[in-house]
C-alpha positions in Angstrom: 115.3 48.6 86.8 113.2 51.7 87.4 114.2 54.9 89.3 112.4 53.8 92.5 114.3 50.5 92.6 117.6 52.3 92.1 116.8 54.7 95.0 115.9 51.8 97.3 118.7 49.4 96.3 121.5 52.0 96.2 121.0 54.6 99.0 122.9 57.9 98.4 126.0 58.0 100.6 127.9 60.8 102.2 126.8 64.2 103.4 123.4 65.1 101.8 122.4 68.7 102.5 118.7 69.8 102.7 116.8 72.9 103.7 117.1 72.1 107.5 120.6 70.6 107.7 122.4 67.6 106.4 121.7 63.9 106.3 124.9 61.8 106.8 124.8 58.2 105.6 127.6 55.6 105.7 127.6 51.9 104.9 129.5 50.1 107.6 128.0 46.7 108.4 130.5 45.6 111.0 130.8 48.9 112.9 130.0 49.0 116.6 129.3 52.7 116.4 129.7 55.7 114.1 129.6 59.3 115.0 129.6 62.5 112.9 132.1 64.9 114.5 131.2 68.5 113.3 131.7 71.9 114.8 133.3 70.3 117.9 130.3 68.1 118.6 129.7 64.4 118.2 126.5 63.0 116.8 125.8 59.3 117.1 124.5 57.7 113.9 121.7 55.2 114.0 121.7 51.9 112.2 118.9 51.4 109.7 119.0 48.3 107.5 121.5 46.4 105.4 124.5 47.9 107.3 123.6 51.6 106.7 123.9 54.1 109.5 122.6 57.7 109.3 121.8 60.8 111.2 120.3 64.2 110.3 122.2 67.1 111.8 120.2 70.3 111.9 121.9 73.5 110.6 124.9 71.6 109.3 125.4 72.8 105.7 127.5 73.8 102.8 131.2 74.4 103.7 131.1 72.8 107.1 134.0 70.4 107.9 133.4 67.0 109.6 134.9 63.6 110.2 133.4 60.2 110.9 134.4 58.5 114.2 134.6 54.7 114.0 133.9 52.6 117.0 134.4 55.5 119.4 138.1 55.6 118.5 139.7 56.7 115.2 138.3 59.6 113.2 138.4 59.4 109.4 137.2 61.3 106.4 133.8 60.3 105.1 134.3 57.4 102.6 131.8 59.2 100.3 133.1 62.7 100.9 132.4 65.2 98.2 135.5 67.3 98.9 138.7 67.1 100.8 140.0 70.6 101.1 143.1 69.7 103.2 143.9 66.5 101.3 142.7 62.9 101.6 143.8 62.5 105.2 142.0 65.7 106.3 138.4 66.5 107.3 135.6 66.2 104.7 133.6 69.2 103.6 129.9 69.3 103.1 129.1 70.3 99.5 125.6 71.1 98.3 125.4 70.1 94.6 122.1 72.1 94.4 124.0 75.3 94.9 125.2 75.3 91.3 122.9 76.7 88.7 123.1 74.5 85.6 122.5 75.9 82.1 122.5 72.7 80.2 118.8 71.7 80.3 118.7 71.5 76.6 121.8 69.2 76.3 120.9 65.9 74.7 124.4 64.4 74.5 126.5 63.1 71.6 125.2 60.0 69.8 127.6 57.0 70.2 128.3 56.8 66.5 129.6 60.4 66.5 132.0 60.1 69.5 135.6 61.2 68.9 137.4 61.1 72.3 140.1 63.4 73.5 141.8 62.0 76.6 143.5 64.4 78.9 145.1 64.6 82.3 143.8 67.7 84.1 147.1 68.4 85.9 149.3 68.5 82.8 146.9 69.6 80.1 147.5 73.3 80.8 150.0 75.4 82.7 147.3 75.9 85.4 146.7 72.2 85.8 143.1 72.8 87.0 139.5 72.3 85.9 139.5 76.0 85.0 142.6 75.4 82.8 140.8 72.8 80.9 137.8 75.0 80.6 140.0 77.7 79.0 140.8 75.3 76.1 137.2 74.2 75.4 136.9 76.4 72.3 140.2 74.9 71.0 138.9 71.4 71.5 135.6 72.2 69.8 137.5 73.8 66.9 139.8 70.7 66.6 136.8 68.6 65.8 136.6 66.1 68.7 133.2 65.6 70.3 134.0 64.3 73.8 136.6 65.1 76.4 137.7 62.1 78.4 139.2 63.1 81.8 141.7 60.8 83.4 140.6 60.1 87.0 139.9 63.2 89.1 139.0 61.5 92.4 141.3 62.9 95.1 144.6 61.3 95.7 147.5 61.6 98.2 150.1 64.2 97.5 150.2 67.2 95.1 150.0 65.4 91.8 149.2 61.9 90.6 148.2 60.1 87.4 144.9 59.5 89.2 145.0 55.7 89.6 146.0 56.0 93.2 142.5 57.3 94.0 141.7 57.6 97.7 138.5 59.7 98.1 136.4 58.2 95.4 133.6 60.8 95.4 135.7 63.9 95.8 137.2 65.9 92.8 140.8 66.5 93.7 141.5 69.7 95.5 144.6 69.9 93.3 142.3 70.7 90.3 139.8 73.0 92.0 136.5 72.8 93.9 133.6 70.6 92.9 131.8 73.5 91.3 134.8 74.1 89.1 134.3 70.6 87.7 130.6 71.4 87.3 131.4 74.6 85.5 133.7 72.8 83.1 131.1 70.2 82.2 128.4 72.8 81.9 130.4 75.0 79.5 131.5 72.0 77.5 127.8 71.2 77.0 127.1 74.8 76.0 129.4 74.4 73.0 128.4 70.8 72.1 131.1 68.8 73.8 130.4 65.7 75.9 132.5 65.0 79.0 133.5 61.4 80.0 135.3 60.5 83.2 137.7 57.7 84.0 136.8 55.8 87.1 138.5 52.9 88.9 136.4 50.1 90.4 139.1 47.3 90.4 141.2 48.5 93.3 141.6 51.2 95.9 144.7 53.5 96.1 147.5 52.5 98.5 147.2 55.5 100.8 144.2 57.3 102.2 141.4 55.1 100.8 139.5 55.0 104.1 136.4 53.2 102.6 138.2 50.0 103.6 138.3 51.1 107.2 134.5 51.2 107.3 133.5 48.1 105.4 134.8 44.7 104.0 135.8 46.1 100.6 138.1 43.2 99.7 137.8 39.5 99.4 140.4 36.6 99.5 138.4 34.7 96.9 140.1 36.5 94.0 143.4 38.4 93.5 144.4 41.2 91.0 147.7 42.9 90.1 147.0 45.2 93.1 146.4 42.4 95.6 143.1 41.2 97.0 140.2 41.8 94.7 137.3 44.2 95.4 134.6 42.2 97.2 131.8 41.8 94.6 130.7 38.2 95.3 131.6 37.4 98.9 130.0 38.1 102.3 128.7 41.7 102.5 129.3 42.1 98.7 125.8 43.7 98.2 126.9 46.8 100.1 130.2 47.0 98.2 128.4 46.8 94.9 126.0 49.5 96.1 128.9 51.7 97.1 130.5 51.7 93.7 127.2 52.0 91.9 126.3 55.0 94.0 129.7 56.4 93.2 129.0 56.1 89.5 125.5 57.6 89.8 126.9 60.5 91.8 129.4 61.5 89.0 126.6 61.2 86.4 123.9 63.0 88.4 125.7 65.6 90.5 128.2 66.6 87.8 126.2 65.9 84.6 129.0 63.7 83.3 127.9 62.0 80.0 129.7 58.7 80.6 132.3 56.8 82.5 135.4 54.9 81.2 135.8 51.9 83.5 139.4 51.1 84.1 140.8 47.6 83.5 137.6 45.5 83.9 139.6 42.3 83.6 140.5 43.0 87.3 136.8 43.5 88.3 136.3 39.8 89.3 132.8 38.7 90.0 131.3 35.2 90.0 127.8 36.4 90.9 124.8 35.3 88.8 124.5 38.9 87.7 127.9 40.5 87.0 128.6 43.8 88.7 129.0 45.5 85.3 125.6 44.4 84.1 124.1 45.6 87.4 125.9 48.9 87.1 124.7 49.4 83.5 121.1 48.7 84.5 121.3 51.3 87.3 122.8 53.9 84.9 120.1 53.3 82.3 117.5 54.1 85.0 118.7 57.7 85.4 115.4 59.5 84.6 116.7 62.9 83.4 119.3 64.2 80.9 120.9 62.5 77.9 121.6 58.8 77.6 124.6 58.1 79.9 127.2 55.7 78.6 129.7 53.2 80.1 132.9 52.3 78.2 135.1 49.5 79.4 138.8 49.2 79.1 139.4 45.5 78.4 142.3 43.8 76.6 140.6 40.4 76.3 138.5 41.2 73.2 135.2 39.9 74.9 132.1 40.6 72.9 130.0 40.0 76.0 131.1 43.4 77.3 128.8 45.1 74.7 126.3 42.4 74.1 122.8 43.2 75.5 122.1 41.9 79.0 119.2 39.8 77.5 121.7 37.9 75.4 124.1 37.2 78.3 126.2 40.3 78.0 126.9 43.3 80.2 125.2 45.7 77.9 127.9 48.4 78.1 128.1 51.1 75.5 131.5 50.3 74.0 134.9 48.8 74.8 138.5 50.0 74.5 140.6 47.5 72.6 144.3 47.3 72.2 144.8 45.3 69.0 144.9 48.2 66.6 147.4 50.2 68.8 149.7 47.2 69.3 149.7 46.4 65.6 150.5 50.0 64.7 153.4 50.1 67.3 154.8 46.8 66.0 154.3 47.7 62.3 155.9 51.2 62.5 158.2 51.2 65.5 159.0 47.5 65.8 157.7 47.0 69.4 157.9 43.3 70.4 158.4 43.4 74.2 155.8 42.1 76.7 152.3 42.0 75.4 153.5 43.3 72.0 154.9 39.8 71.4 151.3 38.8 70.3 151.7 41.3 67.4 155.2 40.6 66.3 155.3 40.4 62.5 152.1 42.4 62.0 151.3 42.7 58.3 149.2 45.2 56.4 146.6 42.4 56.0 146.5 42.0 59.8 145.7 45.7 60.2 143.1 45.6 57.5 141.4 42.7 59.3 141.3 44.7 62.5 139.8 47.7 60.8 137.1 45.6 59.3 136.3 43.6 62.5 137.1 45.9 65.4 139.8 43.7 66.9 142.3 41.1 65.6 142.1 38.2 68.0 138.8 36.4 67.7 139.8 33.1 69.4 142.8 32.2 67.4 146.0 31.1 69.3 148.0 33.9 70.8 151.4 34.3 69.1 153.2 34.5 72.5 151.6 31.6 74.4 149.6 29.5 72.0 146.4 29.9 74.0 143.1 31.1 72.3 142.5 34.8 72.8 139.4 36.9 72.1 135.9 36.3 70.8 134.3 36.8 67.4 133.2 40.3 66.3 130.3 39.6 64.0 127.9 40.8 66.8 129.9 44.0 67.5 129.3 47.3 65.6 132.3 49.5 64.9 130.9 52.2 67.1 131.1 49.8 70.0 134.9 49.7 69.8 137.3 52.5 70.8 140.8 52.5 69.2 143.9 54.6 69.5 147.4 55.0 68.4 148.3 56.7 71.7 146.7 56.8 75.2 147.9 57.5 78.7 148.8 53.8 79.4 150.7 53.3 76.2 152.8 56.4 76.6 153.2 56.7 80.3 154.0 53.0 80.8 157.0 53.3 78.6 160.3 53.9 80.4 160.7 57.5 79.2 157.1 58.4 78.4 157.9 58.6 74.7 155.0 59.2 72.3 154.6 57.4 69.0 155.8 60.5 67.1 159.1 60.3 69.1 159.7 56.8 67.7 158.7 56.9 64.1 159.2 59.3 61.2 157.0 62.4 60.8 155.7 60.9 57.5 154.8 57.6 59.1 153.1 59.5 61.9 150.9 61.5 59.5 150.0 58.3 57.7 148.9 56.3 60.8 147.0 59.4 62.1 145.0 59.4 58.9 144.3 55.7 59.3 143.1 56.1 62.8 140.7 58.9 61.9 139.4 57.2 58.7 138.7 53.8 60.5 135.0 53.2 61.3 135.7 52.5 65.0 135.5 55.3 67.6 138.9 57.1 67.7 140.6 58.3 70.8 143.3 61.0 70.8 145.6 61.6 73.7 146.3 65.2 74.6 149.0 66.8 72.3 148.8 64.0 69.8 147.1 66.3 67.3 150.3 68.4 67.0 152.8 65.6 67.6 153.8 67.1 71.0 157.5 66.9 71.9 156.8 66.6 75.6 156.7 63.1 77.1 154.0 61.8 79.4 155.7 60.1 82.3 154.3 58.2 85.2 154.3 60.5 88.3 153.3 60.2 91.9 153.7 62.2 95.1 153.5 59.6 97.8 155.2 59.8 101.2 158.8 58.6 101.0 158.5 54.9 102.0 155.5 54.3 99.8 157.1 56.3 97.0 160.1 54.0 97.0 157.9 50.9 96.8 156.0 52.4 93.9 159.2 53.1 92.0 160.6 49.6 92.6 157.3 47.9 91.9 157.0 49.7 88.6 160.4 48.3 87.4 159.3 44.8 88.3 155.9 45.2 86.6 157.6 46.1 83.3 160.7 43.9 83.6 159.8 42.4 80.2 160.1 45.7 78.5 163.5 46.9 77.4 164.6 50.2 79.0 163.1 49.7 82.5 166.5 48.3 83.7 168.1 51.6 82.8 168.1 54.8 84.9 164.5 55.7 84.1 162.9 58.9 85.5 161.7 58.4 89.1 157.9 58.8 89.4 158.5 60.5 92.7 160.7 63.2 91.2 158.8 66.5 90.7 160.4 66.8 87.3 158.5 63.7 86.1 155.3 65.7 86.6 156.6 69.0 85.3 158.1 67.5 82.1 154.7 65.9 81.3 153.0 69.3 80.9 152.0 70.2 77.3 153.9 73.0 75.6 151.1 74.9 73.9 153.6 77.2 72.1 154.3 74.3 69.8 150.9 74.6 68.2 152.1 77.9 66.6 155.4 76.6 65.0 156.4 74.0 62.5 156.3 71.1 62.2 153.7 70.9 64.9 151.4 73.5 63.4 151.2 71.6 60.1 150.4 68.3 61.9 147.6 70.2 63.8 146.2 71.4 60.4 146.2 67.7 59.3 144.2 66.7 62.3 141.8 69.5 61.9 141.1 68.5 58.3 140.9 64.8 59.0 138.4 65.3 61.8 136.3 67.6 59.7 136.3 65.1 56.9 135.4 62.2 59.2 131.9 63.7 59.7 131.1 62.9 56.1 131.9 59.2 56.3 129.3 56.4 56.3 129.3 53.6 58.8 131.4 50.5 58.3 134.5 49.9 56.1 136.2 47.3 54.0 140.0 47.0 53.9 142.6 45.1 52.1 146.4 44.9 51.9 148.1 46.2 48.7 151.8 45.5 48.4 153.7 44.2 51.4 153.4 47.2 53.7 150.4 49.1 52.4 146.6 48.9 52.6 143.5 50.4 51.1 140.4 51.2 53.2 137.0 52.0 51.6 134.1 53.8 53.2 131.3 54.6 50.8 132.6 56.8 48.0 135.9 57.4 49.8 139.1 55.4 49.7 142.2 55.9 51.8 145.5 54.5 50.5 148.1 54.1 53.3 151.6 53.2 52.2 154.8 52.6 54.2 156.8 51.7 51.2 157.3 52.8 47.6 154.1 51.8 45.9 154.1 52.2 42.1 151.3 52.1 39.5 148.4 52.3 42.0 145.2 52.3 40.0 142.9 55.1 41.0 139.2 54.4 41.0 137.5 55.6 37.8 136.2 59.1 38.0 138.0 59.9 41.3 140.0 62.8 42.6 142.6 63.1 45.3 141.2 65.3 48.0 143.9 65.0 50.7 147.4 63.7 50.9 149.5 63.8 54.0 152.6 64.9 52.1 151.3 68.1 50.7 152.9 71.3 51.9 150.1 72.4 54.3 150.8 69.2 56.3 154.5 68.5 55.8 157.6 70.7 55.9 159.5 68.3 53.5 156.8 66.1 52.1 156.9 63.8 49.1 153.5 64.0 47.3 152.4 61.1 45.0 153.3 61.2 41.4 150.3 61.0 39.0 150.4 59.5 35.5 146.9 59.2 33.9 144.8 57.0 36.1 147.7 55.7 38.2 149.8 57.1 41.0 153.1 56.3 42.6 153.2 56.8 46.4 156.6 57.5 47.9 155.7 56.1 51.3 155.1 56.6 54.1 152.0 58.5 53.1 148.3 58.5 53.2 146.2 59.5 50.1 142.5 60.1 50.4 140.5 59.7 47.2 136.8 60.5 46.5 134.7 59.2 43.6 133.3 62.1 41.6 129.6 62.5 42.0 127.4 64.3 39.5 
């Protein structure tokens, strides 16, 4: 797909300023009439083709507020509004993206193999809770050693705060975080210091309040259903326009904000029986962007499907990489004993199981699920490690726990240091969740700010959704309670005091060391709860038990152990005796073969 084909197939939507005024374009194939209402005047839009309506309004420009009147009756925000200054139910504002002067012309992005993600929620990452707040911490993130910031969804939502997955205005950065140029400035300055910026987007459902795109067009289908109800219409009548709407949305984030890549939420719920799957079409359109670095698409998918990253010519979607859950779920079961819900598939995880996942990218490659006996997953021989994103924590796996508890709240400090080392030594692309690098004491709860009736439904629905998980029957924090949001803010003072400061030092050192590692790894179990991972001249021993008489490779030296004083207040370093060591687990020991 070339640039001209993209321009024709996916017309730009919304308010598009130019030198003489603003072109307004809306896709609404069933509308009897559409009018732009601006400065007290109404301007009738003209139908063009394929259900698009548009009008050029002279002298309308940056900063003007407007609404779209549907069928001469109700007035709504623009479904492709670039900014909602009064909230998702208010008027839309014309924003000229050309008004920002970019300074990142030389930016060529971060190669996929070098990506280390840092996932953050803009509203709780800093006390300000804004794009400017994130920008103030860019030097910290660069110094930490991550290479890419991954922003949880920023598309505007109802209320004062939200996780982001109740998105209503899909094109508009939330006014809770700042203005559109504040996001542009964040991305621009990240690029200045060598950090990529990825953005989480949701194309599997629309939020329950204020998502007015559904008022203008047949956005849903009865052919398929998802956990949120009727599926997005990707393969039914008028689906071409729905597909174009979401593809234009993706291209807008990438082009107007210079975002390096998108994380696609829960693609198992993007249901499409078309000859060309929506995700393959989306990837082709993204690849046709003519300027800037190579843009990337990373899918969240728990199914272990290799077709997500297989080239389109081989029947795949051709996406850059895929989030996988197996490593996280194994670590939670192995260290904290989780067995509820989907963790049942990982009950009884062994060191050998974890070693297999590190070597292959995910564990289930078609073998029967331990919970239901049905085959799960596809084989990984065709998947490179850098096409798989792994984590020991992320927003879902913390926030979807009853009390928002992090892994470091549920296991010992020594075990946490050990699994952190394993994550950052593994050949897959690691993802850190904000505060993980200092074992933050703050929870990350689920929080919303819906109107009262919807808020009650959300709170009750959440308890039903996680009924299989212990703890949700108790008196869990109410997502609608303001304290759920406030308690989720990071406490940055912790980075200056022990034990958090020493964990932070460990993450600094591990991330610095990671840059020296070759691609790929071999792994094996040693003992009953320990394993060894090899990457070139380096070996990582990870023990969760007393491990005696461990034979060190000939001519090797210990270059890092998680129990030394700089990382642990009360550590228990390994005991050396000639060419053997005794590890008083939990601990991780990094060994390098001497080179001459």
